[in-house]
All heavy atoms as a GROMACS GRO file, in nm:
protein
  591
    1MET      N    1   1.142  -1.998  -0.620
    1MET     CA    2   1.263  -2.073  -0.597
    1MET      C    3   1.310  -2.141  -0.732
    1MET      O    4   1.417  -2.148  -0.768
    1MET     CB    5   1.240  -2.176  -0.488
    1MET     CG    6   1.368  -2.259  -0.474
    1MET     SD    7   1.414  -2.365  -0.349
    1MET     CE    8   1.321  -2.414  -0.233
    2LEU      N    9   1.214  -2.183  -0.802
    2LEU     CA   10   1.240  -2.261  -0.931
    2LEU      C   11   1.306  -2.162  -1.035
    2LEU      O   12   1.390  -2.196  -1.112
    2LEU     CB   13   1.105  -2.320  -0.989
    2LEU     CG   14   1.133  -2.416  -1.115
    2LEU    CD1   15   1.226  -2.531  -1.075
    2LEU    CD2   16   1.009  -2.471  -1.152
    3THR      N   17   1.249  -2.041  -1.038
    3THR     CA   18   1.305  -1.938  -1.139
    3THR      C   19   1.448  -1.903  -1.087
    3THR      O   20   1.528  -1.880  -1.172
    3THR     CB   21   1.215  -1.808  -1.129
    3THR    OG1   22   1.206  -1.765  -1.004
    3THR    CG2   23   1.070  -1.832  -1.186
    4SER      N   24   1.476  -1.909  -0.964
    4SER     CA   25   1.615  -1.880  -0.912
    4SER      C   26   1.707  -1.985  -0.963
    4SER      O   27   1.819  -1.970  -1.010
    4SER     CB   28   1.634  -1.847  -0.769
    4SER     OG   29   1.556  -1.745  -0.728
    5PHE      N   30   1.665  -2.117  -0.954
    5PHE     CA   31   1.739  -2.225  -0.991
    5PHE      C   32   1.767  -2.216  -1.142
    5PHE      O   33   1.886  -2.238  -1.202
    5PHE     CB   34   1.672  -2.360  -0.962
    5PHE     CG   35   1.706  -2.413  -0.824
    5PHE    CD1   36   1.607  -2.447  -0.742
    5PHE    CD2   37   1.836  -2.423  -0.778
    5PHE    CE1   38   1.635  -2.499  -0.604
    5PHE    CE2   39   1.865  -2.465  -0.648
    5PHE     CZ   40   1.763  -2.500  -0.574
    6ALA      N   41   1.665  -2.185  -1.222
    6ALA     CA   42   1.675  -2.177  -1.362
    6ALA      C   43   1.768  -2.064  -1.408
    6ALA      O   44   1.849  -2.083  -1.494
    6ALA     CB   45   1.538  -2.158  -1.424
    7LEU      N   46   1.760  -1.958  -1.334
    7LEU     CA   47   1.840  -1.841  -1.365
    7LEU      C   48   1.998  -1.872  -1.336
    7LEU      O   49   2.077  -1.846  -1.417
    7LEU     CB   50   1.807  -1.716  -1.273
    7LEU     CG   51   1.879  -1.584  -1.307
    7LEU    CD1   52   1.840  -1.536  -1.448
    7LEU    CD2   53   1.827  -1.490  -1.201
    8ILE      N   54   2.016  -1.928  -1.225
    8ILE     CA   55   2.148  -1.982  -1.188
    8ILE      C   56   2.207  -2.079  -1.287
    8ILE      O   57   2.327  -2.065  -1.345
    8ILE     CB   58   2.155  -2.051  -1.052
    8ILE    CG1   59   2.130  -1.948  -0.948
    8ILE    CG2   60   2.300  -2.114  -1.022
    8ILE    CD1   61   2.099  -2.004  -0.804
    9PHE      N   62   2.121  -2.174  -1.329
    9PHE     CA   63   2.170  -2.280  -1.429
    9PHE      C   64   2.198  -2.212  -1.560
    9PHE      O   65   2.306  -2.244  -1.621
    9PHE     CB   66   2.061  -2.390  -1.433
    9PHE     CG   67   2.102  -2.505  -1.525
    9PHE    CD1   68   2.188  -2.598  -1.474
    9PHE    CD2   69   2.042  -2.519  -1.645
    9PHE    CE1   70   2.224  -2.692  -1.560
    9PHE    CE2   71   2.074  -2.626  -1.726
    9PHE     CZ   72   2.167  -2.720  -1.678
   10LEU      N   73   2.105  -2.142  -1.611
   10LEU     CA   74   2.124  -2.091  -1.743
   10LEU      C   75   2.238  -1.980  -1.762
   10LEU      O   76   2.318  -1.991  -1.849
   10LEU     CB   77   1.991  -2.022  -1.799
   10LEU     CG   78   1.872  -2.124  -1.820
   10LEU    CD1   79   1.744  -2.054  -1.860
   10LEU    CD2   80   1.918  -2.221  -1.927
   11VAL      N   81   2.236  -1.883  -1.661
   11VAL     CA   82   2.343  -1.786  -1.670
   11VAL      C   83   2.479  -1.852  -1.639
   11VAL      O   84   2.590  -1.820  -1.696
   11VAL     CB   85   2.315  -1.680  -1.575
   11VAL    CG1   86   2.422  -1.573  -1.552
   11VAL    CG2   87   2.192  -1.603  -1.613
   12GLY      N   88   2.481  -1.954  -1.549
   12GLY     CA   89   2.607  -2.023  -1.520
   12GLY      C   90   2.661  -2.098  -1.645
   12GLY      O   91   2.780  -2.095  -1.668
   13LEU      N   92   2.574  -2.166  -1.719
   13LEU     CA   93   2.621  -2.225  -1.841
   13LEU      C   94   2.680  -2.125  -1.940
   13LEU      O   95   2.766  -2.155  -2.009
   13LEU     CB   96   2.505  -2.323  -1.900
   13LEU     CG   97   2.486  -2.451  -1.823
   13LEU    CD1   98   2.363  -2.518  -1.882
   13LEU    CD2   99   2.606  -2.535  -1.820
   14ALA      N  100   2.598  -2.018  -1.961
   14ALA     CA  101   2.642  -1.921  -2.054
   14ALA      C  102   2.783  -1.863  -2.021
   14ALA      O  103   2.873  -1.845  -2.106
   14ALA     CB  104   2.532  -1.804  -2.056
   15MET      N  105   2.794  -1.823  -1.897
   15MET     CA  106   2.919  -1.771  -1.848
   15MET      C  107   3.030  -1.868  -1.853
   15MET      O  108   3.144  -1.840  -1.889
   15MET     CB  109   2.913  -1.727  -1.699
   15MET     CG  110   2.829  -1.596  -1.681
   15MET     SD  111   2.903  -1.455  -1.761
   15MET     CE  112   3.042  -1.425  -1.661
   16ALA      N  113   3.005  -2.005  -1.836
   16ALA     CA  114   3.097  -2.107  -1.850
   16ALA      C  115   3.155  -2.114  -1.992
   16ALA      O  116   3.266  -2.133  -2.017
   16ALA     CB  117   3.047  -2.233  -1.788
   17SER      N  118   3.058  -2.108  -2.085
   17SER     CA  119   3.096  -2.120  -2.228
   17SER      C  120   3.178  -1.992  -2.268
   17SER      O  121   3.267  -2.011  -2.355
   17SER     CB  122   2.973  -2.142  -2.307
   17SER     OG  123   2.888  -2.032  -2.312
   18ILE      N  124   3.135  -1.882  -2.220
   18ILE     CA  125   3.220  -1.758  -2.246
   18ILE      C  126   3.360  -1.778  -2.196
   18ILE      O  127   3.453  -1.746  -2.267
   18ILE     CB  128   3.146  -1.633  -2.195
   18ILE    CG1  129   3.017  -1.609  -2.276
   18ILE    CG2  130   3.237  -1.510  -2.200
   18ILE    CD1  131   2.932  -1.498  -2.207
   19CYS      N  132   3.371  -1.820  -2.075
   19CYS     CA  133   3.510  -1.836  -2.017
   19CYS      C  134   3.588  -1.943  -2.093
   19CYS      O  135   3.709  -1.933  -2.098
   19CYS     CB  136   3.501  -1.872  -1.872
   19CYS     SG  137   3.457  -1.731  -1.769
   20GLN      N  138   3.521  -2.046  -2.135
   20GLN     CA  139   3.590  -2.140  -2.211
   20GLN      C  140   3.646  -2.097  -2.347
   20GLN      O  141   3.760  -2.121  -2.382
   20GLN     CB  142   3.497  -2.265  -2.241
   20GLN     CG  143   3.558  -2.381  -2.304
   20GLN     CD  144   3.472  -2.502  -2.327
   20GLN    OE1  145   3.354  -2.489  -2.318
   20GLN    NE2  146   3.524  -2.611  -2.348
   21LYS      N  147   3.568  -2.004  -2.420
   21LYS     CA  148   3.618  -1.938  -2.536
   21LYS      C  149   3.730  -1.849  -2.502
   21LYS      O  150   3.814  -1.827  -2.592
   21LYS     CB  151   3.499  -1.863  -2.599
   21LYS     CG  152   3.397  -1.963  -2.665
   21LYS     CD  153   3.289  -1.897  -2.727
   21LYS     CE  154   3.181  -1.996  -2.775
   21LYS     NZ  155   3.072  -1.929  -2.841
   22MET      N  156   3.734  -1.793  -2.383
   22MET     CA  157   3.841  -1.698  -2.358
   22MET      C  158   3.958  -1.784  -2.292
   22MET      O  159   4.053  -1.711  -2.243
   22MET     CB  160   3.798  -1.597  -2.251
   22MET     CG  161   3.698  -1.507  -2.306
   22MET     SD  162   3.614  -1.403  -2.193
   22MET     CE  163   3.737  -1.348  -2.085
   23LYS      N  164   3.964  -1.920  -2.299
   23LYS     CA  165   4.069  -2.008  -2.256
   23LYS      C  166   4.083  -1.998  -2.092
   23LYS      O  167   4.191  -2.015  -2.046
   23LYS     CB  168   4.200  -1.963  -2.314
   23LYS     CG  169   4.201  -1.964  -2.461
   23LYS     CD  170   4.192  -2.107  -2.524
   23LYS     CE  171   4.216  -2.100  -2.665
   23LYS     NZ  172   4.134  -2.181  -2.746
   24PHE      N  173   3.976  -1.971  -2.025
   24PHE     CA  174   3.971  -1.980  -1.882
   24PHE      C  175   3.890  -2.113  -1.838
   24PHE      O  176   3.821  -2.156  -1.923
   24PHE     CB  177   3.897  -1.855  -1.818
   24PHE     CG  178   3.968  -1.731  -1.832
   24PHE    CD1  179   3.906  -1.625  -1.884
   24PHE    CD2  180   4.097  -1.717  -1.780
   24PHE    CE1  181   3.967  -1.497  -1.905
   24PHE    CE2  182   4.162  -1.584  -1.786
   24PHE     CZ  183   4.103  -1.483  -1.852
   25PRO      N  184   3.908  -2.161  -1.726
   25PRO     CA  185   3.837  -2.272  -1.686
   25PRO      C  186   3.695  -2.243  -1.666
   25PRO      O  187   3.659  -2.129  -1.635
   25PRO     CB  188   3.893  -2.312  -1.544
   25PRO     CG  189   4.033  -2.239  -1.536
   25PRO     CD  190   4.012  -2.126  -1.632
   26ARG      N  191   3.608  -2.339  -1.704
   26ARG     CA  192   3.456  -2.317  -1.703
   26ARG      C  193   3.407  -2.278  -1.548
   26ARG      O  194   3.310  -2.204  -1.546
   26ARG     CB  195   3.390  -2.423  -1.754
   26ARG     CG  196   3.411  -2.466  -1.890
   26ARG     CD  197   3.340  -2.598  -1.949
   26ARG     NE  198   3.209  -2.605  -1.912
   26ARG     CZ  199   3.102  -2.561  -1.998
   26ARG    NH1  200   3.131  -2.508  -2.110
   26ARG    NH2  201   2.977  -2.572  -1.966
   27ILE      N  202   3.476  -2.324  -1.466
   27ILE     CA  203   3.436  -2.308  -1.318
   27ILE      C  204   3.443  -2.161  -1.285
   27ILE      O  205   3.365  -2.112  -1.201
   27ILE     CB  206   3.510  -2.386  -1.224
   27ILE    CG1  207   3.453  -2.393  -1.079
   27ILE    CG2  208   3.656  -2.351  -1.205
   27ILE    CD1  209   3.331  -2.470  -1.072
   28ILE      N  210   3.530  -2.089  -1.345
   28ILE     CA  211   3.546  -1.935  -1.325
   28ILE      C  212   3.410  -1.874  -1.366
   28ILE      O  213   3.361  -1.785  -1.285
   28ILE     CB  214   3.667  -1.885  -1.401
   28ILE    CG1  215   3.789  -1.952  -1.353
   28ILE    CG2  216   3.668  -1.730  -1.381
   28ILE    CD1  217   3.831  -1.929  -1.203
   29GLY      N  218   3.363  -1.903  -1.475
   29GLY     CA  219   3.224  -1.844  -1.520
   29GLY      C  220   3.118  -1.882  -1.423
   29GLY      O  221   3.030  -1.794  -1.397
   30MET      N  222   3.113  -2.004  -1.372
   30MET     CA  223   3.009  -2.035  -1.278
   30MET      C  224   3.025  -1.959  -1.146
   30MET      O  225   2.932  -1.919  -1.086
   30MET     CB  226   3.013  -2.194  -1.253
   30MET     CG  227   2.976  -2.264  -1.386
   30MET     SD  228   2.988  -2.438  -1.351
   30MET     CE  229   2.965  -2.496  -1.528
   31LEU      N  230   3.152  -1.939  -1.102
   31LEU     CA  231   3.169  -1.866  -0.977
   31LEU      C  232   3.135  -1.720  -0.999
   31LEU      O  233   3.074  -1.660  -0.911
   31LEU     CB  234   3.322  -1.874  -0.935
   31LEU     CG  235   3.368  -2.018  -0.882
   31LEU    CD1  236   3.516  -2.010  -0.870
   31LEU    CD2  237   3.302  -2.040  -0.755
   32VAL      N  238   3.168  -1.657  -1.114
   32VAL     CA  239   3.134  -1.530  -1.136
   32VAL      C  240   2.979  -1.509  -1.140
   32VAL      O  241   2.925  -1.410  -1.088
   32VAL     CB  242   3.206  -1.477  -1.260
   32VAL    CG1  243   3.133  -1.344  -1.310
   32VAL    CG2  244   3.351  -1.469  -1.256
   33THR      N  245   2.914  -1.608  -1.201
   33THR     CA  246   2.769  -1.612  -1.197
   33THR      C  247   2.711  -1.602  -1.058
   33THR      O  248   2.617  -1.518  -1.029
   33THR     CB  249   2.709  -1.731  -1.275
   33THR    OG1  250   2.760  -1.737  -1.406
   33THR    CG2  251   2.557  -1.738  -1.270
   34GLY      N  252   2.762  -1.681  -0.963
   34GLY     CA  253   2.718  -1.682  -0.825
   34GLY      C  254   2.745  -1.542  -0.760
   34GLY      O  255   2.653  -1.506  -0.684
   35ILE      N  256   2.851  -1.484  -0.790
   35ILE     CA  257   2.882  -1.360  -0.730
   35ILE      C  258   2.789  -1.245  -0.788
   35ILE      O  259   2.729  -1.166  -0.703
   35ILE     CB  260   3.031  -1.322  -0.756
   35ILE    CG1  261   3.121  -1.418  -0.673
   35ILE    CG2  262   3.059  -1.181  -0.711
   35ILE    CD1  263   3.265  -1.404  -0.709
   36ILE      N  264   2.768  -1.256  -0.914
   36ILE     CA  265   2.680  -1.155  -0.979
   36ILE      C  266   2.539  -1.165  -0.942
   36ILE      O  267   2.474  -1.058  -0.906
   36ILE     CB  268   2.699  -1.151  -1.126
   36ILE    CG1  269   2.836  -1.114  -1.169
   36ILE    CG2  270   2.601  -1.072  -1.196
   36ILE    CD1  271   2.863  -1.125  -1.313
   37LEU      N  272   2.491  -1.284  -0.936
   37LEU     CA  273   2.346  -1.310  -0.905
   37LEU      C  274   2.317  -1.299  -0.755
   37LEU      O  275   2.196  -1.291  -0.713
   37LEU     CB  276   2.298  -1.437  -0.962
   37LEU     CG  277   2.300  -1.449  -1.117
   37LEU    CD1  278   2.248  -1.590  -1.160
   37LEU    CD2  279   2.213  -1.337  -1.177
   38GLY      N  280   2.415  -1.315  -0.675
   38GLY     CA  281   2.399  -1.325  -0.530
   38GLY      C  282   2.366  -1.202  -0.458
   38GLY      O  283   2.341  -1.086  -0.526
   39GLN      N  284   2.363  -1.197  -0.325
   39GLN     CA  285   2.320  -1.090  -0.257
   39GLN      C  286   2.418  -0.976  -0.253
   39GLN      O  287   2.376  -0.861  -0.201
   39GLN     CB  288   2.288  -1.143  -0.111
   39GLN     CG  289   2.408  -1.198  -0.036
   39GLN     CD  290   2.377  -1.254   0.103
   39GLN    OE1  291   2.260  -1.247   0.138
   39GLN    NE2  292   2.474  -1.299   0.159
   40TYR      N  293   2.545  -0.978  -0.299
   40TYR     CA  294   2.641  -0.881  -0.290
   40TYR      C  295   2.639  -0.801  -0.415
   40TYR      O  296   2.706  -0.699  -0.415
   40TYR     CB  297   2.775  -0.940  -0.255
   40TYR     CG  298   2.779  -1.003  -0.116
   40TYR    CD1  299   2.795  -1.128  -0.112
   40TYR    CD2  300   2.754  -0.933  -0.008
   40TYR    CE1  301   2.797  -1.205   0.018
   40TYR    CE2  302   2.758  -0.981   0.119
   40TYR     CZ  303   2.781  -1.125   0.126
   40TYR     OH  304   2.776  -1.191   0.255
   41ALA      N  305   2.571  -0.843  -0.526
   41ALA     CA  306   2.573  -0.760  -0.642
   41ALA      C  307   2.425  -0.723  -0.684
   41ALA      O  308   2.379  -0.629  -0.641
   41ALA     CB  309   2.649  -0.837  -0.752
   42LEU      N  310   2.366  -0.807  -0.770
   42LEU     CA  311   2.240  -0.779  -0.821
   42LEU      C  312   2.118  -0.833  -0.734
   42LEU      O  313   2.019  -0.780  -0.745
   42LEU     CB  314   2.211  -0.840  -0.957
   42LEU     CG  315   2.314  -0.782  -1.062
   42LEU    CD1  316   2.292  -0.864  -1.201
   42LEU    CD2  317   2.288  -0.648  -1.085
   43ASN      N  318   2.141  -0.924  -0.639
   43ASN     CA  319   2.045  -0.976  -0.543
   43ASN      C  320   1.922  -1.025  -0.626
   43ASN      O  321   1.805  -0.995  -0.593
   43ASN     CB  322   2.005  -0.870  -0.442
   43ASN     CG  323   1.943  -0.938  -0.325
   43ASN    OD1  324   1.949  -1.047  -0.298
   43ASN    ND2  325   1.878  -0.848  -0.248
   44LEU      N  326   1.949  -1.109  -0.724
   44LEU     CA  327   1.834  -1.165  -0.805
   44LEU      C  328   1.784  -1.297  -0.754
   44LEU      O  329   1.683  -1.337  -0.808
   44LEU     CB  330   1.882  -1.181  -0.944
   44LEU     CG  331   1.906  -1.046  -1.021
   44LEU    CD1  332   1.964  -1.069  -1.164
   44LEU    CD2  333   1.779  -0.966  -1.026
   45LEU      N  334   1.850  -1.357  -0.657
   45LEU     CA  335   1.808  -1.485  -0.601
   45LEU      C  336   1.699  -1.484  -0.490
   45LEU      O  337   1.703  -1.381  -0.411
   45LEU     CB  338   1.926  -1.558  -0.560
   45LEU     CG  339   2.028  -1.587  -0.659
   45LEU    CD1  340   2.151  -1.658  -0.597
   45LEU    CD2  341   1.982  -1.648  -0.780
   46ASP      N  342   1.612  -1.575  -0.484
   46ASP     CA  343   1.517  -1.585  -0.391
   46ASP      C  344   1.577  -1.621  -0.249
   46ASP      O  345   1.685  -1.676  -0.234
   46ASP     CB  346   1.418  -1.707  -0.419
   46ASP     CG  347   1.292  -1.705  -0.333
   46ASP    OD1  348   1.247  -1.597  -0.300
   46ASP    OD2  349   1.259  -1.814  -0.307
   47ALA      N  350   1.522  -1.565  -0.142
   47ALA     CA  351   1.582  -1.588  -0.012
   47ALA      C  352   1.580  -1.727   0.036
   47ALA      O  353   1.672  -1.760   0.109
   47ALA     CB  354   1.492  -1.502   0.089
   48SER      N  355   1.494  -1.810  -0.017
   48SER     CA  356   1.495  -1.955   0.018
   48SER      C  357   1.609  -2.026  -0.039
   48SER      O  358   1.669  -2.115   0.016
   48SER     CB  359   1.360  -2.020  -0.026
   48SER     OG  360   1.356  -2.013  -0.165
   49ILE      N  361   1.659  -1.974  -0.157
   49ILE     CA  362   1.785  -2.037  -0.211
   49ILE      C  363   1.907  -2.001  -0.123
   49ILE      O  364   1.989  -2.084  -0.100
   49ILE     CB  365   1.814  -1.980  -0.349
   49ILE    CG1  366   1.709  -2.011  -0.441
   49ILE    CG2  367   1.947  -2.017  -0.405
   49ILE    CD1  368   1.715  -2.155  -0.480
   50LEU      N  369   1.906  -1.867  -0.067
   50LEU     CA  370   2.017  -1.842   0.022
   50LEU      C  371   2.015  -1.921   0.149
   50LEU      O  372   2.113  -1.941   0.206
   50LEU     CB  373   2.015  -1.689   0.050
   50LEU     CG  374   2.020  -1.597  -0.082
   50LEU    CD1  375   2.011  -1.455  -0.043
   50LEU    CD2  376   2.166  -1.624  -0.147
   51GLY      N  377   1.889  -1.965   0.192
   51GLY     CA  378   1.875  -2.035   0.314
   51GLY      C  379   1.932  -2.173   0.300
   51GLY      O  380   1.992  -2.236   0.397
   52ILE      N  381   1.940  -2.238   0.179
   52ILE     CA  382   1.991  -2.368   0.156
   52ILE      C  383   2.124  -2.358   0.088
   52ILE      O  384   2.180  -2.466   0.039
   52ILE     CB  385   1.892  -2.466   0.081
   52ILE    CG1  386   1.859  -2.400  -0.048
   52ILE    CG2  387   1.776  -2.478   0.162
   52ILE    CD1  388   1.782  -2.498  -0.143
   53SER      N  389   2.195  -2.254   0.088
   53SER     CA  390   2.316  -2.240   0.012
   53SER      C  391   2.424  -2.319   0.070
   53SER      O  392   2.515  -2.357  -0.009
   53SER     CB  393   2.356  -2.087   0.012
   53SER     OG  394   2.395  -2.039   0.135
   54ALA      N  395   2.425  -2.348   0.191
   54ALA     CA  396   2.530  -2.436   0.247
   54ALA      C  397   2.524  -2.573   0.191
   54ALA      O  398   2.622  -2.642   0.158
   54ALA     CB  399   2.511  -2.435   0.400
   55ASP      N  400   2.400  -2.626   0.179
   55ASP     CA  401   2.375  -2.749   0.127
   55ASP      C  402   2.417  -2.754  -0.026
   55ASP      O  403   2.478  -2.849  -0.073
   55ASP     CB  404   2.229  -2.810   0.136
   55ASP     CG  405   2.201  -2.820   0.285
   55ASP    OD1  406   2.286  -2.851   0.368
   55ASP    OD2  407   2.076  -2.796   0.318
   56LEU      N  408   2.384  -2.647  -0.097
   56LEU     CA  409   2.415  -2.642  -0.239
   56LEU      C  410   2.573  -2.633  -0.264
   56LEU      O  411   2.625  -2.699  -0.354
   56LEU     CB  412   2.348  -2.520  -0.299
   56LEU     CG  413   2.197  -2.528  -0.305
   56LEU    CD1  414   2.141  -2.394  -0.358
   56LEU    CD2  415   2.151  -2.642  -0.399
   57ARG      N  416   2.636  -2.561  -0.169
   57ARG     CA  417   2.791  -2.558  -0.188
   57ARG      C  418   2.843  -2.686  -0.156
   57ARG      O  419   2.943  -2.731  -0.222
   57ARG     CB  420   2.843  -2.458  -0.075
   57ARG     CG  421   2.829  -2.322  -0.122
   57ARG     CD  422   2.910  -2.222  -0.033
   57ARG     NE  423   2.874  -2.234   0.106
   57ARG     CZ  424   2.799  -2.161   0.172
   57ARG    NH1  425   2.742  -2.053   0.099
   57ARG    NH2  426   2.775  -2.174   0.305
   58GLN      N  427   2.796  -2.780  -0.064
   58GLN     CA  428   2.850  -2.902  -0.045
   58GLN      C  429   2.820  -3.004  -0.163
   58GLN      O  430   2.915  -3.080  -0.192
   58GLN     CB  431   2.793  -2.963   0.085
   58GLN     CG  432   2.852  -2.915   0.210
   58GLN     CD  433   2.792  -2.974   0.338
   58GLN    OE1  434   2.687  -3.043   0.332
   58GLN    NE2  435   2.853  -2.948   0.448
   59MET      N  436   2.712  -2.991  -0.212
   59MET     CA  437   2.684  -3.063  -0.329
   59MET      C  438   2.774  -3.032  -0.454
   59MET      O  439   2.825  -3.119  -0.522
   59MET     CB  440   2.540  -3.053  -0.372
   59MET     CG  441   2.444  -3.130  -0.292
   59MET     SD  442   2.275  -3.140  -0.346
   59MET     CE  443   2.226  -2.975  -0.368
   60ALA      N  444   2.792  -2.904  -0.464
   60ALA     CA  445   2.883  -2.861  -0.572
   60ALA      C  446   3.038  -2.903  -0.540
   60ALA      O  447   3.101  -2.943  -0.638
   60ALA     CB  448   2.878  -2.705  -0.578
   61LEU      N  449   3.079  -2.907  -0.416
   61LEU     CA  450   3.203  -2.946  -0.388
   61LEU      C  451   3.220  -3.097  -0.418
   61LEU      O  452   3.322  -3.144  -0.479
   61LEU     CB  453   3.230  -2.920  -0.244
   61LEU     CG  454   3.373  -2.972  -0.194
   61LEU    CD1  455   3.481  -2.892  -0.270
   61LEU    CD2  456   3.380  -2.949  -0.047
   62VAL      N  457   3.122  -3.175  -0.386
   62VAL     CA  458   3.119  -3.321  -0.416
   62VAL      C  459   3.137  -3.344  -0.574
   62VAL      O  460   3.219  -3.423  -0.626
   62VAL     CB  461   3.002  -3.395  -0.366
   62VAL    CG1  462   2.986  -3.533  -0.413
   62VAL    CG2  463   3.008  -3.395  -0.211
   63ILE      N  464   3.061  -3.273  -0.643
   63ILE     CA  465   3.064  -3.288  -0.792
   63ILE      C  466   3.197  -3.242  -0.854
   63ILE      O  467   3.257  -3.320  -0.937
   63ILE     CB  468   2.946  -3.200  -0.863
   63ILE    CG1  469   2.817  -3.268  -0.818
   63ILE    CG2  470   2.964  -3.188  -1.011
   63ILE    CD1  471   2.698  -3.175  -0.857
   64ILE      N  472   3.263  -3.137  -0.794
   64ILE     CA  473   3.388  -3.083  -0.847
   64ILE      C  474   3.490  -3.201  -0.810
   64ILE      O  475   3.573  -3.231  -0.896
   64ILE     CB  476   3.420  -2.953  -0.786
   64ILE    CG1  477   3.329  -2.849  -0.849
   64ILE    CG2  478   3.563  -2.916  -0.810
   64ILE    CD1  479   3.342  -2.712  -0.779
   65LEU      N  480   3.490  -3.248  -0.686
   65LEU     CA  481   3.593  -3.352  -0.652
   65LEU      C  482   3.571  -3.481  -0.730
   65LEU      O  483   3.667  -3.546  -0.754
   65LEU     CB  484   3.581  -3.380  -0.501
   65LEU     CG  485   3.624  -3.260  -0.406
   65LEU    CD1  486   3.599  -3.290  -0.260
   65LEU    CD2  487   3.772  -3.226  -0.442
   66ILE      N  488   3.452  -3.522  -0.758
   66ILE     CA  489   3.434  -3.644  -0.831
   66ILE      C  490   3.480  -3.621  -0.974
   66ILE      O  491   3.550  -3.714  -1.033
   66ILE     CB  492   3.285  -3.677  -0.837
   66ILE    CG1  493   3.238  -3.732  -0.696
   66ILE    CG2  494   3.258  -3.781  -0.948
   66ILE    CD1  495   3.095  -3.762  -0.688
   67LYS      N  496   3.459  -3.506  -1.045
   67LYS     CA  497   3.509  -3.481  -1.169
   67LYS      C  498   3.660  -3.479  -1.173
   67LYS      O  499   3.734  -3.522  -1.260
   67LYS     CB  500   3.464  -3.352  -1.224
   67LYS     CG  501   3.312  -3.360  -1.270
   67LYS     CD  502   3.257  -3.237  -1.329
   67LYS     CE  503   3.319  -3.208  -1.471
   67LYS     NZ  504   3.265  -3.098  -1.543
   68ALA      N  505   3.717  -3.420  -1.067
   68ALA     CA  506   3.864  -3.417  -1.064
   68ALA      C  507   3.924  -3.549  -1.036
   68ALA      O  508   4.023  -3.593  -1.094
   68ALA     CB  509   3.910  -3.320  -0.949
   69GLY      N  510   3.858  -3.635  -0.957
   69GLY     CA  511   3.907  -3.770  -0.934
   69GLY      C  512   3.897  -3.860  -1.060
   69GLY      O  513   3.983  -3.949  -1.075
   70LEU      N  514   3.796  -3.843  -1.131
   70LEU     CA  515   3.782  -3.922  -1.261
   70LEU      C  516   3.876  -3.893  -1.368
   70LEU      O  517   3.906  -3.963  -1.452
   70LEU     CB  518   3.637  -3.909  -1.311
   70LEU     CG  519   3.527  -3.966  -1.222
   70LEU    CD1  520   3.388  -3.936  -1.274
   70LEU    CD2  521   3.547  -4.125  -1.200
   71SER      N  522   3.932  -3.763  -1.357
   71SER     CA  523   4.019  -3.728  -1.457
   71SER      C  524   4.166  -3.759  -1.416
   71SER      O  525   4.262  -3.726  -1.495
   71SER     CB  526   4.015  -3.572  -1.483
   71SER     OG  527   4.060  -3.505  -1.366
   72LEU      N  528   4.192  -3.824  -1.310
   72LEU     CA  529   4.324  -3.860  -1.268
   72LEU      C  530   4.373  -3.971  -1.348
   72LEU      O  531   4.293  -4.070  -1.372
   72LEU     CB  532   4.334  -3.893  -1.121
   72LEU     CG  533   4.308  -3.776  -1.015
   72LEU    CD1  534   4.310  -3.830  -0.876
   72LEU    CD2  535   4.425  -3.666  -1.038
   73ASN      N  536   4.497  -3.983  -1.378
   73ASN     CA  537   4.566  -4.088  -1.446
   73ASN      C  538   4.650  -4.167  -1.357
   73ASN      O  539   4.754  -4.105  -1.302
   73ASN     CB  540   4.631  -4.048  -1.575
   73ASN     CG  541   4.670  -4.157  -1.666
   73ASN    OD1  542   4.663  -4.278  -1.628
   73ASN    ND2  543   4.731  -4.121  -1.777
   74ILE      N  544   4.633  -4.286  -1.332
   74ILE     CA  545   4.713  -4.368  -1.234
   74ILE      C  546   4.858  -4.370  -1.270
   74ILE      O  547   4.944  -4.363  -1.181
   74ILE     CB  548   4.660  -4.512  -1.217
   74ILE    CG1  549   4.512  -4.511  -1.178
   74ILE    CG2  550   4.732  -4.596  -1.131
   74ILE    CD1  551   4.487  -4.464  -1.040
   75SER      N  552   4.890  -4.378  -1.385
   75SER     CA  553   5.026  -4.388  -1.437
   75SER      C  554   5.103  -4.260  -1.408
   75SER      O  555   5.235  -4.256  -1.371
   75SER     CB  556   5.043  -4.427  -1.581
   75SER     OG  557   4.982  -4.332  -1.666
   76ASP      N  558   5.033  -4.144  -1.424
   76ASP     CA  559   5.092  -4.022  -1.385
   76ASP      C  560   5.116  -4.006  -1.240
   76ASP      O  561   5.220  -3.940  -1.204
   76ASP     CB  562   5.001  -3.902  -1.440
   76ASP     CG  563   4.998  -3.888  -1.587
   76ASP    OD1  564   5.098  -3.937  -1.648
   76ASP    OD2  565   4.905  -3.825  -1.646
   77LEU      N  566   5.027  -4.054  -1.163
   77LEU     CA  567   5.047  -4.051  -1.021
   77LEU      C  568   5.164  -4.141  -0.968
   77LEU      O  569   5.230  -4.101  -0.871
   77LEU     CB  570   4.913  -4.093  -0.938
   77LEU     CG  571   4.796  -4.004  -0.954
   77LEU    CD1  572   4.673  -4.065  -0.892
   77LEU    CD2  573   4.827  -3.868  -0.893
   78LYS      N  574   5.187  -4.248  -1.039
   78LYS     CA  575   5.299  -4.339  -0.997
   78LYS      C  576   5.433  -4.276  -1.026
   78LYS      O  577   5.533  -4.312  -0.963
   78LYS     CB  578   5.287  -4.470  -1.076
   78LYS     CG  579   5.170  -4.554  -1.020
   78LYS     CD  580   5.166  -4.694  -1.092
   78LYS     CE  581   5.042  -4.776  -1.038
   78LYS     NZ  582   5.038  -4.906  -1.111
   79LYS      N  583   5.442  -4.191  -1.129
   79LYS     CA  584   5.572  -4.119  -1.160
   79LYS      C  585   5.606  -4.034  -1.052
   79LYS      O  586   5.707  -3.998  -1.016
   79LYS     CB  587   5.553  -4.040  -1.285
   79LYS     CG  588   5.540  -4.134  -1.408
   79LYS     CD  589   5.520  -4.039  -1.541
   79LYS     CE  590   5.501  -4.135  -1.658
   79LYS     NZ  591   5.477  -4.052  -1.782
   0.00000   0.00000   0.00000
């Protein structure tokens, strides 16, 4: 399970930096990583990771929403 987490993390960061250099959002690289490493493409992830994937998706959603909320500018919203 630890190797799956490390693989997701390292490949996700690498794909995010590649997408950033190509002027795409970093999240696209991370999404592509999940698709490639997941059960529908290369199936390199441990089955226990897939068992807790719902919890991991919720944590990722919380992190994305917090980052989006922190980047909001109140003066822009008032306009």
